[in-house]
N, C-alpha and C positions, 0 to 999 in steps of 0.2 A: 504494500500500500504506500502510495507516494502523495505528499501534500506540499503545496507551494504556499508559503505564508507571506503576507505583506503587512508590516507594522512600521510606522514612520516616526514614532515619538517614544520618549523614555517610558512613559506609562504603558503604552501598547506593547513595548518590548518586554516589560516586566510581566504583564498579564499573559501574554502569549507564551512566554517561556514556562510559566507555571502550568498553563493548560497543556502544553506539549509534553512536559515532564510527566504529568498524570496520564496522558494518552499513551505514552510509551510503556508505562507499567502495564497497561491493558493490552497494547499491541506492540511488542518489542520489534516487530518487523517494519514499523512505520519509518519511512524515509522522509526527511524534511529538508526543503531548500527554500530560497526566497530572499526577502529583504527584511532586515530587522535591526536590532541593536546588539550591544555587547553580550547581554544575557542569552539571547537567542543564538548568537554566533557561538558562544561557549558550549551551549547544549547541542547545537546542530551546526557543524562547521560549514555546511553548504549554504547557510544563510549569510548573506553579505551584510556586514555592519555598516549601515548608511545613516543612522539616526542623527549623528553629529552634524550632518549636512542637511538632512531632510526635515528636521524639526524647525519649522519657521512659524512666525506669528503674523497674521494679517495679510491683507491684499497686497500691500506694497512689497513685502518680502517675497511673495510668490512672483510678482511681476518682475522684480529685480533679478530673479534667478530662473526665469521662464525657460531659457535654453537648456539649463542643466536638468530641470524636471522633465522636459520633453525627451531628452536623451535617455534618462532613467526609465521613463514610461515605455519607450520602444524597446529598450533592453529587456524589461520585464516581459513584454509580449513575446519577444524572441525566445527568451528562456523557457517560458511556458510551452511554446510551440515545440521546442526541441526536447524538453524533459517529459512532456505528456503526463503531468500528474493526474491523479484521480480527482483531485479537488483543489481549489484555491480558497484559502482562509484569509479573508480580509479582517484586519484588526483596527477598528476605529479609523482615523486618518482619512476622512471622507473626500477631501478635495482630489486626492490621487486615486483612492480606492474605488470610488463610484465611477470615475471615468474608465478605470481599468475594467471594472465589471461590465460596463456597457460595451467596451471594445471586445470583450471575450464572448459575446453572445453567439457568434457563429460556431463556437466550440461546444455549445450545449446541444443535447443533454448528456453527452459522454463526459464532459467536464462539469463537475458540480461546483457551484459558487456559493460559499458559506460566509456569513458575516458574524464576527464575534465582537461584542461591545459596540452597540449601535451608535452611529454618529448622531449627534443631537439635532437632527433635522426638525424634530418637533419644536425646537426652540427658535429656529431661524428660517426654515424652508419646508413647511409641511407639504408643499406641492411635489416634493421629491418622493413622498411615500408611495404613490401608485407606480412610479417608475422603478423604484427599488423592488417592489413586488414583482414587476416583470423581469427584472434583471437577475434576481437572486433566487436560490433554491431554499435557503433557510437562514433565519436570523436567530442569534443567541444573545438575548439582552440581559443586562445586569441591574436594571431598574424596573420594579414591578409594573409601573404604569405604562411602560413601553409596549408590553405584550398586546394589550387591547388596541393600541394605535396601529401597530403593524398588521395585526390580523384583520382589522377592518378594511385594510387595503388588499387583503388576499395573500399576504406573505406568511407562510408557516413560521411561527415564532415560538421560542422557548424562553421563559424566564429561568435563568440558571443561577441566580443569586450573584451578589457582588463578591469577587474573589477576596477582597480585603476584609469583608465582614466576619468571616469565620476565623481569620488568622490574627486579627488584632484585638487587643483587650483595652477597654476604656480605663485608664489608670487615673487614680485620684491624687490629691496633693501629697499624700504620705510617700509616694514613689518619686517625688519631684524635688528639684532644687528650688527653693522659694525665691531665689534671686537671679535665676537663669532665665533669660528672655531670648526666644528664637526669632531670627530674622530670615525668612525664607522667600527669596525673590523669584523663584522659578528655576527651570532647568535649561532654558534657552538663552543664547547670547544676548539677543535683543531685549528679552524680558529683564535680564540682569542689569543691562545698561540703563534701562528706563526706570526700573523699580528699586534697585538696591540703593541708589543715592537718596531716594525718598525715605527708605527705611532707616538709613544712617542718620539723616537729618532729624527724624523722630527720636532716634536713640540719644542724640545730643540733648534734646529737651528732657527726656526721661532721666538721664544722668544728672542733670542740673537739679532735679527735684527728688531723685532717689539714687544717690551716688553709689549705693552698694550693688546696684544692678550689674549683672555680667551678661554680655551679649555673645551669641554664637550663631553661626550660619552654616549652610551646607552647599557645596558645589557638586554638580553632576558630572564634571570632568576636570582633569588637571588644568586644561586651558581656562575654564571658567573660574577655577580656584585662584589662578594667577591674576585674572582680571579683578575678581572680587577683593583680593588682598590689596591690589593697587587702589581700588575705589575706597576701601576702608582706611588705608593709610592717608589718602588725600583728604578724607573727611575729618580725620583726627579722632575717630572713635575706635577704641579697642574692641576688636571682634575676632573671636576664634573661628576660622573658616575651615571646616573639615571637608573631607572628600567622600561623597556618597553616604552621608550620615544623617540625612534628613529625618528618617524614621526614628533614629536614636534620639534626636533632639525633640521630636514630637512626644516621645515617651518620658523625657527627663526634664524638659523645661517647664517652668511655672506657667508660662503663657507665650504668645507669639503673634507675629504679623505674617500672613501667608498670602502669596500671590494667587490670584484666581486661577483655577485649573484643578486637575486631579488631586493635587496635594491638599486642597482644602477639605475634601472628603476624607482623605487619609488622616489628616490632623484630627478631624472630628472622631474618627473611629479609634484613634489613640487616646482620646480624651483631653487633647490639648486645648485649653481655652484660647481663642484667637480672634483676630479681626481679619477680614478679607480686604485685599488691595488690588485694584485693577487700573493700570496705566498703560496706554498704547499711543502710537502716533495719532495725531488728530484726524488724519484721513481714515485710518482704520477704525477709530472710534465712531466717527460720523457714519461710516458705512455699516458698522455693526448695529448702531442704535436704530438705523432705518429698518433693519430686518429682524432683530431679536424680538421674540413674541412672548417672553416669559417675565414674571415679575421680579425674579431674583437671579443673580449670576451664580451664587454658591449653591452647589448641589445639596448640601445639608439643609439650606433654607427652602429649596424647591421640594425636597422630600418631606419636610416638616409642614409645608404650606404656609410658612410665615418666617419672618426674619429672626432666627435664633442666634445668628452671628451678624455683627455689624459689617456692612459693606461700604467701603470707601472707594468710589469709582471716579476716575479721571480727575476733574478739578476739585473733587471733595477729598482726594488723597493728599492733603497737605500735611506737613510735618506736625503742625499744631493739633489737627484732628486725630492723626494716628497716635501721637503721644498721649493725648487725653484718654483715648480708649485703652491704650496699653497700660497706663497707670491704674485704671479701673480694674483691668484684668489681673494685674499683679496684686492689688491690695484689697479687693473686695471678695472675700471668701464666699459669701452667699451668691454673688454673681457667677462665680466660677462653678459652684455646685449646681445652680439652675441650668447652666449651659451644658454641663455633663449629663444631667438627667435628660435633657433634650437630645443629646447625642446618642444616648442609650436607646431611645425610642426609634431614632433613625436606623441604628444598627440592627435592631430586631426586624425592621421592615425590609432589610436587605439580605437576610439570611438565605442560604441556598435551600431550595425546597427539598423536603425529605425524599421525594420521588426520584430525583436525578441529580447528577453532578454535571458541571460543564463538559468534562471529558466524555462521560457517558452519552450526553446529548449529541456532541460532535460525532462520536463514533457511530451512533445510530444513523446519523445523516450520511455518513460515509459508506456504510455497508448496504 
């Protein structure tokens, strides 16, 4: 059995690697190739590690590197034609993956097209749902409300639970350093350049009012670690910047500021009291505001149906605003406890159904 996988970001690489490790325990003969990140490449050497270049944010980044993406797209089509896998497993990353799914239509039904971790088209482009139903054979979603949306469009969909919900524990204050504050600006170069200076500016204000506070951050690569150390030194704020240690910080810090994205849900599932920050290029923000159709950016807030985590978006993400919320997170024990209770309710909503696991659902679709 042969599978071609396509994951274009750090989070997709992590989730795909965990899924494929489970699949191989059931089917040791499974051969995997494709495009992914360091975790997929370590597990399956035939998977090319491309996420350090493929993980981009916003319309401008895509346009700026259009030629490179076009080459990778046609290379993927050529590899699939040569390798003749039984199925292609798309993992999130909709801008690339949905175009690839459309281009692969002539190879069906011999080639099965499966999608793990639904792109959030329900937030910004629901018109894509009927097209996805035509292009795909199966959807495996990790948020419970997605199943009904896709099945209304005619796409066979399984809710398989969120992969982090079963693995992470919501830790309380007793397991945390009361003076450690996490600054988590994201895993992409452009995110870090835009967001980390804002976090460091907030840290300066926090230190002036609470001098015992210690700051730490996490870099997703050595290149970003070097950049973040330069930015921290320029700001004059002492900040310990580790390598690929975001989860450890989420489990040990008293509170934090977290860039919008997958990390915000991970932080909630670790029990880290935090505030969400979102800052992008003005053009990207204006384009996003025109199409986003949901009331909150943070997935924890969407799942709760209300704002259980404060969101500081674009012009609201000032140093003063971020510092004020951070100080409340650090010093208000009741505020932290309420937030963790809300996180626990979110976690229970994301548990894997007792009837199936993600690996079993994918295998069922393959055979």
